[in-house]
Steps between C-alpha positions, in 0.01 A plus 500: 500500500187720577332231703810445698543871561142513618564211736787672650311822545215323672725304737756771568370569847534137587840483349623786712350349825681175420818683435473661828467165671826394325675818606401437863721193524847600631696268280842637589727230373814618684345492850485177690197619696297515178562140371149394571366821329709430181351140493148651547562741212598216273179310581301829438657535157429133407135534628446801269660325201253212548211747541604651169436177337839319496465167684864372470663696784783368719691659782857367488693516820868603486768529770374850546156637399267310261443544128156514354470330164190476283436368158215550234488286185273629224331276249651670194774295333844668444408791727796686659579462866535813718677482837422789741757568776439717808557508881276524797747587765572860598767713648525588873309805598753718714499777576135473616481856612526620138176319396183714472298183570604160645676320221275185521170693519430587137374856452329629188542879437586728210435224246763271649537205752755541758663195675813306499513284189237715313720553202785255567370245419161401656299751298659386171475128553135547616406686181625199298284267704200727452567519126495127480168486698354768266593311183375163627172616645419691180634255234500177679863409409833663430642496139851410633666276753579686813743419779549712819814499708457720809777485763540618857870591515566768228568771775773273642667410173279209374736266682315180408351596166790401282508154637112472443533616141792265427317197641169586341605600150245284335218615718592868434565455118351801316520725198479830679551634857310790623616695810321809649754626750624800301358862484334658205693786366271779641138548590280434199800387302490113466843343442669175430839428640717302259841523679630464844842585624717245675704553816855443625539573868843508648657587837861640525702492813835688522724416795799697613661472840402227746317755717362851501795747546543859645506711185750738649750225589459296183352726235731547217687169554208255461249484222149598615257227366215759465714720286613202292145384455378850395782522245404158367134588473577832321668315219195276428337771291633775279372855469254401231320243715663204334611198697870444474523132576679342202257298283200619699306597178627224282167304492258790533218480245460845349156666488342492163393814322140389542558469878658843531214653306248329733698640800497844357125486446414420866352775704779607728572834660868536587451819705212344713720196552782706642251702712353200658851376593619846598819471275630773282602271210482131402817304443577194303658348206562751232301481181192333653168651624400472873240232416762301306739523777269372768370193317701415184865577593726337759583676819743478791411651836638496856212388714684550833840580637635442855824571665663675801325727757149624407370578839425841656790731555862435398736213517834520324525138381660337214260204436610145452218396257287672246199325311281588208203331354466552124228406259516487128174479301550308180328505162475236229733322417715543811565207725503549878774247574716646220460859631571391857824345372603813315418719800720290728782490268490874442462592867815291588686663216434854618543429870816645657759247615465642853168342569332163483189459280210249560209495252177301562238435226173510695252430228408570142239458232530510124293748301191401310381616148165381369448526116268798441317318223431164681159348517440594859625861449272547196208371692574722792514813277146414380381434857636832642348687207163336573523606870649841479373608149859599404812343365737373778860621504790258504750555777790330679517477886815608684462232782532124489240226526721181534202263450462616135849373438396154627203491264728598217772249573299213645161507343637675177190718508494866438351725766245777454544768777140641500477698824237726622644673796676836517850574609350767729279255707750456787576131445725391797416834684235635725160573352539264210196519273361394173292716269154352454465608143808291409355206700187510284682556172750231599210248535367597148857511346578137638172361374571654164854360500354143538249578241768609244737214589214271422523622136844350476589140418822312585 
């Protein structure tokens, strides 16, 4: 690895210049005016994969934005195959006035690069490409088979990715998937994410009278839908933070003692956490730590509530309709469809007979749990230790990455979530940035990962 590290160091300035060129492309997938920019970005990524030394590169069109696919076949028999997944599209940049510098004019300061897509996910896909280049230029060939799947629609829900994966299962067949779209635990603390929570997102509509009513003339005789909805929401959790939906916890996979020990060993300052959020106390399920609650236990939260008069001043109205949007984060082995069904049944049970209830299941995703001792996870531990000179921590992530479930259920390949960003790098927000030290260490770690995977046989 020393020769590869020297190559990375000697070419670091060029790598950063090329990264800046990538960040200048406004590949905002949700904006029709940027369709040509997204296509240009796909071509840019494909060009740099070829320049890294991988000739088999194809840009696949979809009904939306294109998918970049590349493949490298090594000469070693029985070598494992690694599939890398990432995305080259980015979020919109509004509000522009909150950016210190224009979002598509990359700026280097304070050891960071500031631009839209810097950490999510252009910086992280580019370090993988540069790792492949570094390995190939120094050693001539890779010790493993490598496939790259880089899409342009992640920020709009990967709307055409599932179809592509299902229709190209043989093409994408692999032993391990690597995704770098998650944060490391803290600055200088490398980490591997082995679990992702799932999601069940519901919308509840409570309807009372056929129109808004004068609360003085009708109050006391007609059920107020906002009152009814608030009463229903209040019953969804008890005073200990437990969700009261019957059967909600039936399939929850308990944390092992080893996992709880790992959580307890993570550097975490509860007081600083509260101070940053300006809250007097944390709140959650009794018997679990804050870190366990935000990544390894299920949750239920009202994301928005609407009903009645909310304008300036006063209006004495008894509203006709009240709505709430409610999300539930799920953990292994919960099933999104099953939880949606239990949610609907319970809400209808507790609704008063004086209102009508309509419930819509907007979308969901099942949780993902990667074996902590898989071939890919073991290789990633060695790789991160090589780059950071310390043992990585194992964590779970509170959010969801639905594509990981596709890799699990369609390709039957475990996912290694080896990210290099930080949760404080303003992904999706103004002044998004990426720590240059993690960019460099990410290149080293990724090259070391391929090297370590090359020691395995299938």
